[in-house]
KETIMAR-394833 format. One line per field, with one value per residue (C-alpha): residue number from 1; residue in one letter; x, y, z. Coordinates in pm, 1 decimal. Example, Ala and Ser with C-alpha at 12.3 -4.5 7.8 and 13.67 -1.06 7.14 Angstrom:
2
kegu = [1 / 2]
loro = [a / s]
c1 = [1230.0 / 1367.0]
c2 = [-450.0 / -106.0]
c3 = [780.0 / 714.0]
% end
This chain:
231
kegu = [1 / 2 / 3 / 4 / 5 / 6 / 7 / 8 / 9 / 10 / 11 / 12 / 13 / 14 / 15 / 16 / 17 / 18 / 19 / 20 / 21 / 22 / 23 / 24 / 25 / 26 / 27 / 28 / 29 / 30 / 31 / 32 / 33 / 34 / 35 / 36 / 37 / 38 / 39 / 40 / 41 / 42 / 43 / 44 / 45 / 46 / 47 / 48 / 49 / 50 / 51 / 52 / 53 / 54 / 55 / 56 / 57 / 58 / 59 / 60 / 61 / 62 / 63 / 64 / 65 / 66 / 67 / 68 / 69 / 70 / 71 / 72 / 73 / 74 / 75 / 76 / 77 / 78 / 79 / 80 / 81 / 82 / 83 / 84 / 85 / 86 / 87 / 88 / 89 / 90 / 91 / 92 / 93 / 94 / 95 / 96 / 97 / 98 / 99 / 100 / 101 / 102 / 103 / 104 / 105 / 106 / 107 / 108 / 109 / 110 / 111 / 112 / 113 / 114 / 115 / 116 / 117 / 118 / 119 / 120 / 121 / 122 / 123 / 124 / 125 / 126 / 127 / 128 / 129 / 130 / 131 / 132 / 133 / 134 / 135 / 136 / 137 / 138 / 139 / 140 / 141 / 142 / 143 / 144 / 145 / 146 / 147 / 148 / 149 / 150 / 151 / 152 / 153 / 154 / 155 / 156 / 157 / 158 / 159 / 160 / 161 / 162 / 163 / 164 / 165 / 166 / 167 / 168 / 169 / 170 / 171 / 172 / 173 / 174 / 175 / 176 / 177 / 178 / 179 / 180 / 181 / 182 / 183 / 184 / 185 / 186 / 187 / 188 / 189 / 190 / 191 / 192 / 193 / 194 / 195 / 196 / 197 / 198 / 199 / 200 / 201 / 202 / 203 / 204 / 205 / 206 / 207 / 208 / 209 / 210 / 211 / 212 / 213 / 214 / 215 / 216 / 217 / 218 / 219 / 220 / 221 / 222 / 223 / 224 / 225 / 226 / 227 / 228 / 229 / 230 / 231]
loro = [m / d / r / r / e / s / r / p / e / e / s / g / f / l / k / d / l / k / s / e / e / v / e / y / d / d / k / v / e / y / q / g / k / m / y / r / v / p / y / t / m / v / k / e / v / v / f / s / n / l / n / p / v / e / l / g / s / i / e / y / s / a / r / l / q / y / r / l / l / l / m / d / s / v / l / k / a / k / v / e / f / i / r / n / r / i / t / v / t / y / n / p / p / e / a / k / n / r / k / d / k / i / s / t / e / q / l / i / a / f / l / a / k / e / g / v / n / v / n / g / s / s / i / s / e / r / d / v / d / y / f / e / e / i / y / k / y / q / f / e / p / a / s / i / r / e / h / a / p / y / g / y / t / i / q / e / w / k / r / m / k / p / e / y / q / k / k / l / e / e / a / n / a / a / k / q / e / k / f / k / n / w / q / d / g / y / l / e / q / h / p / d / v / a / k / e / y / g / y / v / s / n / e / e / k / p / t / s / l / l / g / k / l / m / g / k / g / k / k / k / e / k / e / k / g / f / w / f / h / g / v]
c1 = [-5069.9 / -5241.7 / -4990.0 / -5234.2 / -5237.6 / -4850.1 / -4852.1 / -4806.4 / -5124.3 / -4930.9 / -4637.5 / -4299.5 / -4309.2 / -4607.6 / -4410.6 / -4107.5 / -4340.9 / -4473.7 / -4155.6 / -4001.7 / -3950.4 / -3989.4 / -4326.7 / -4309.3 / -4587.5 / -4604.8 / -4961.8 / -5048.1 / -5404.6 / -5507.5 / -5845.6 / -5984.6 / -5845.9 / -5540.7 / -5289.4 / -4983.7 / -4670.0 / -4320.8 / -4145.3 / -4207.9 / -3916.3 / -3588.3 / -3302.4 / -3167.7 / -2800.6 / -2658.8 / -2280.5 / -2193.5 / -1872.8 / -1744.1 / -1433.3 / -1570.5 / -1265.4 / -1386.1 / -1741.9 / -1569.1 / -1858.7 / -2236.6 / -2242.3 / -2035.3 / -2249.8 / -2560.1 / -2411.1 / -2314.8 / -2675.6 / -2798.7 / -2564.3 / -2686.2 / -3051.9 / -2971.2 / -2934.3 / -3252.4 / -3168.5 / -3178.1 / -3504.3 / -3391.7 / -3066.3 / -2959.5 / -2604.6 / -2569.5 / -2252.0 / -2293.2 / -2361.1 / -2092.0 / -2353.0 / -2504.5 / -2836.9 / -2947.3 / -3260.5 / -3206.0 / -3325.4 / -3095.4 / -3012.8 / -3222.9 / -3539.4 / -3815.5 / -3913.1 / -3827.2 / -3661.0 / -3291.4 / -3088.2 / -2751.2 / -2562.4 / -2408.1 / -2066.0 / -2158.1 / -2270.9 / -1959.7 / -1756.8 / -1968.4 / -1884.3 / -1518.6 / -1510.9 / -1664.9 / -1397.3 / -1584.6 / -1424.4 / -1663.1 / -1540.8 / -1676.5 / -1729.7 / -1960.0 / -2227.7 / -2592.1 / -2844.7 / -3212.4 / -3505.7 / -3760.9 / -4129.5 / -4174.7 / -4560.0 / -4582.2 / -4282.1 / -4247.4 / -4553.9 / -4821.9 / -4616.5 / -4609.0 / -4960.2 / -5190.4 / -5358.2 / -5156.2 / -5319.9 / -5052.6 / -4793.5 / -4958.3 / -4768.8 / -4866.3 / -4944.5 / -4652.1 / -4591.6 / -4765.2 / -4604.3 / -4765.1 / -4891.7 / -5056.4 / -5211.5 / -5358.8 / -5534.4 / -5660.2 / -5761.2 / -6106.3 / -6243.7 / -6084.0 / -6259.0 / -6582.2 / -6572.8 / -6451.4 / -6751.6 / -6987.2 / -6836.9 / -6875.7 / -7238.9 / -7320.4 / -7141.3 / -7336.5 / -7670.7 / -7587.1 / -7511.7 / -7838.8 / -8051.8 / -7869.8 / -7942.4 / -8304.3 / -8308.2 / -8143.3 / -8374.3 / -8690.2 / -8542.6 / -8497.0 / -8791.8 / -8652.9 / -8364.1 / -8582.4 / -8804.3 / -8506.1 / -8395.3 / -8734.9 / -8736.6 / -9102.8 / -9104.5 / -9353.3 / -9441.4 / -9480.1 / -9553.4 / -9624.6 / -9381.4 / -9502.8 / -9361.7 / -9194.5 / -9052.1 / -8908.5 / -8740.5 / -8586.5 / -8499.7 / -8328.5 / -8081.5 / -7995.8 / -7946.3 / -7689.9 / -7491.6 / -7525.5 / -7433.1 / -7137.4 / -6872.9 / -7104.1 / -7064.0 / -7348.8 / -7230.2 / -7390.9 / -7778.9]
c2 = [12791.4 / 12642.6 / 12542.2 / 12394.5 / 12701.8 / 12686.1 / 12321.6 / 12262.2 / 12158.5 / 11875.8 / 11654.1 / 11697.2 / 11397.2 / 11523.3 / 11835.4 / 11638.0 / 11444.3 / 11754.4 / 11921.0 / 11635.8 / 11711.8 / 11348.2 / 11176.2 / 10816.9 / 10556.3 / 10358.5 / 10202.1 / 9884.7 / 9758.9 / 9417.6 / 9271.0 / 9611.2 / 9793.3 / 10036.0 / 9940.9 / 10150.1 / 9945.7 / 10052.7 / 9904.6 / 9802.4 / 9654.0 / 9557.8 / 9334.9 / 8988.7 / 8920.4 / 8570.2 / 8543.1 / 8176.2 / 7970.9 / 8152.6 / 8043.6 / 7824.2 / 7912.2 / 8296.5 / 8194.3 / 8031.4 / 7827.0 / 7793.4 / 8012.5 / 8301.0 / 8263.4 / 8296.3 / 8615.4 / 8745.5 / 8705.5 / 8880.7 / 9186.6 / 9195.5 / 9198.3 / 9492.2 / 9722.5 / 9903.5 / 9869.8 / 9488.0 / 9313.8 / 8970.1 / 8770.7 / 8433.6 / 8314.2 / 7930.6 / 7795.7 / 7433.3 / 7566.0 / 7851.4 / 8103.7 / 8433.2 / 8555.8 / 8906.8 / 9092.5 / 9475.6 / 9813.3 / 9930.2 / 10298.9 / 10316.2 / 10200.3 / 10443.6 / 10464.8 / 10671.4 / 10374.3 / 10344.1 / 10219.2 / 10018.1 / 9897.0 / 9574.7 / 9712.4 / 9848.3 / 9508.3 / 9342.3 / 9615.7 / 9542.0 / 9148.4 / 9220.8 / 9417.3 / 9107.7 / 8886.6 / 8747.2 / 8830.6 / 8781.9 / 8657.9 / 8873.4 / 8571.9 / 8421.9 / 8695.2 / 8665.7 / 8932.4 / 8956.0 / 9192.4 / 9118.6 / 9221.5 / 9326.8 / 9289.7 / 8964.0 / 8788.4 / 8908.5 / 9078.0 / 8860.7 / 8534.4 / 8665.6 / 8802.0 / 8615.4 / 8296.7 / 7969.6 / 7852.6 / 8040.5 / 7827.9 / 7506.9 / 7190.6 / 6836.1 / 6585.1 / 6353.2 / 6090.0 / 6279.8 / 6525.5 / 6858.7 / 6726.1 / 6441.0 / 6653.3 / 6899.9 / 6611.8 / 6480.9 / 6817.8 / 6874.3 / 6525.3 / 6571.9 / 6911.8 / 6781.9 / 6497.6 / 6740.8 / 6949.7 / 6658.2 / 6540.7 / 6887.0 / 6909.0 / 6557.7 / 6660.4 / 6975.8 / 6793.9 / 6532.8 / 6802.7 / 7010.4 / 6669.5 / 6605.0 / 6969.5 / 6922.7 / 6608.9 / 6772.3 / 7046.5 / 6814.9 / 6626.7 / 6939.7 / 7160.2 / 7411.9 / 7477.8 / 7488.1 / 7751.5 / 7962.2 / 7962.2 / 7985.6 / 7634.3 / 7448.7 / 7083.6 / 6945.2 / 6653.5 / 6730.5 / 6441.5 / 6436.9 / 6232.3 / 5997.8 / 6016.4 / 5673.7 / 5798.2 / 6103.2 / 5894.6 / 5638.2 / 5903.2 / 6100.2 / 5819.8 / 5746.9 / 6128.1 / 6143.2 / 5840.0 / 5971.4 / 6311.5 / 6253.0 / 6497.0 / 6664.3 / 7016.7 / 7167.5 / 7442.1 / 7640.7 / 7563.8]
c3 = [-4636.1 / -4928.0 / -5187.8 / -5442.8 / -5661.7 / -5689.5 / -5823.7 / -6192.2 / -6375.8 / -6551.7 / -6468.8 / -6590.3 / -6780.2 / -6987.7 / -7050.3 / -7182.5 / -7418.0 / -7560.5 / -7607.5 / -7803.6 / -8165.1 / -8258.6 / -8242.4 / -8180.0 / -8298.3 / -7993.0 / -8059.3 / -8223.3 / -8327.1 / -8201.1 / -8238.8 / -8343.6 / -8033.3 / -8006.8 / -7740.1 / -7641.9 / -7607.0 / -7480.8 / -7788.4 / -8140.7 / -8310.7 / -8107.7 / -8167.7 / -8061.9 / -8074.5 / -8030.5 / -7929.6 / -8003.3 / -7979.9 / -7663.2 / -7484.4 / -7183.6 / -6970.2 / -6993.8 / -6892.9 / -6579.6 / -6444.3 / -6406.8 / -6112.3 / -6276.9 / -6594.8 / -6382.1 / -6227.0 / -6553.6 / -6692.7 / -6379.1 / -6455.0 / -6809.7 / -6699.5 / -6478.5 / -6759.4 / -6859.4 / -7222.5 / -7203.6 / -7222.9 / -7206.1 / -7155.8 / -7141.3 / -7064.6 / -7144.0 / -7003.7 / -7140.2 / -7488.3 / -7470.6 / -7586.2 / -7493.0 / -7623.4 / -7556.3 / -7660.8 / -7652.1 / -7740.3 / -8029.0 / -8077.3 / -8407.1 / -8237.6 / -8229.4 / -7857.5 / -7550.1 / -7351.1 / -7294.1 / -7583.6 / -7634.9 / -7938.7 / -8019.7 / -7994.6 / -7618.9 / -7547.3 / -7665.7 / -7459.7 / -7145.8 / -7199.3 / -7244.8 / -6896.9 / -6757.5 / -6903.2 / -7203.6 / -7540.1 / -7837.9 / -8160.3 / -8438.9 / -8672.1 / -8394.8 / -8397.3 / -8538.2 / -8515.4 / -8599.4 / -8562.8 / -8314.5 / -8312.3 / -7961.0 / -7947.1 / -8140.0 / -8006.3 / -7658.6 / -7519.4 / -7661.5 / -7552.8 / -7200.2 / -7142.8 / -7394.1 / -7276.4 / -7245.2 / -7573.5 / -7774.7 / -7611.2 / -7674.6 / -7683.5 / -7809.5 / -7528.7 / -7422.5 / -7685.2 / -7978.7 / -8242.6 / -8289.7 / -8627.3 / -8479.0 / -8196.2 / -8460.3 / -8616.5 / -8282.3 / -8138.7 / -8287.1 / -8191.3 / -7845.2 / -7777.5 / -7905.5 / -7642.4 / -7383.7 / -7439.2 / -7448.5 / -7119.5 / -6945.8 / -7065.3 / -6913.4 / -6592.7 / -6562.2 / -6626.8 / -6360.7 / -6119.2 / -6192.7 / -6143.2 / -5802.3 / -5720.3 / -5782.7 / -5594.7 / -5292.9 / -5299.2 / -5319.0 / -5013.9 / -4809.7 / -4829.9 / -4586.2 / -4816.6 / -5146.1 / -4971.6 / -4881.4 / -5257.7 / -5397.8 / -5539.6 / -5568.2 / -5634.8 / -5867.0 / -5654.5 / -5269.0 / -5072.2 / -4698.6 / -4507.4 / -4232.9 / -3875.1 / -3943.1 / -4271.5 / -4114.4 / -3835.4 / -4081.2 / -4324.0 / -4049.2 / -3965.9 / -4328.1 / -4402.3 / -4123.5 / -4257.0 / -4615.1 / -4550.0 / -4337.1 / -4428.8 / -4695.4 / -4806.9 / -5016.1 / -5254.7 / -5529.5 / -5484.8]
% end
C-alpha cells in the first residue's frame, strides 16, 4: 500500500514554528550576508569565593562541570577548584530564542543539590553577545585568536607584524620562483615527461650516446629516493 499520500506535507517542527505567536529575530548580518544563529544575547554568571570543602576535590569539580554541561540550557561551564570559582554561560528566561532556558536562581538551586552553596554577595553577571563572543571565536579563522610570539608583548607584535608579513610574502615568492625554475630544468632534462605535460623546451639539444650513458649513472645517484610532484 502506498502511504505517501497520507504523509504530512511539512514536518511537525515547521508547523510548531508557524503556530507560534512570537516571531524571533534569529538572523545576523555579517560581511553583507544574513546568517541564522540559535542565540542572540545570553548571560554569563560567575560564582566566586566558594567553599573549597564543598567543591570537594579536583575530580569532583570536574564531574560537577560535566553535569552542568549536560543541561541543554547551559552553553559553557567551567568549575575551577583551585580558584574556588564557577563560571556558567546560560540561556536566560528573557532571551528571545526557542532554546531551553534557565534562570540564575535555578542554577543556584542546582548547585545546592550538588552540595555547593553560593553566597549571594559573590555573584557577578553580564550579558554576552553569542555571535560575537562565542560563535565567531569558535568558527572564524585562528587569526582572531592571535597571540604575540613568545617573548614579545602584543603591542610589540603589532608594530613588528607588517614588516614580518612583508618579508614572509617575499620569501614565499622567492620559494615559488625557485621551484618553478627547478621544474623547468627537470622537464628539459626529461623530454618524455615534458612531452606528456605539453612542455616544449626552447633549447633542445641532441644527446650523444656517451652523454646518455654518463648522465644515466649520475641521474640514478642524484634521484635516489626522489619523488616528483606537481609538474
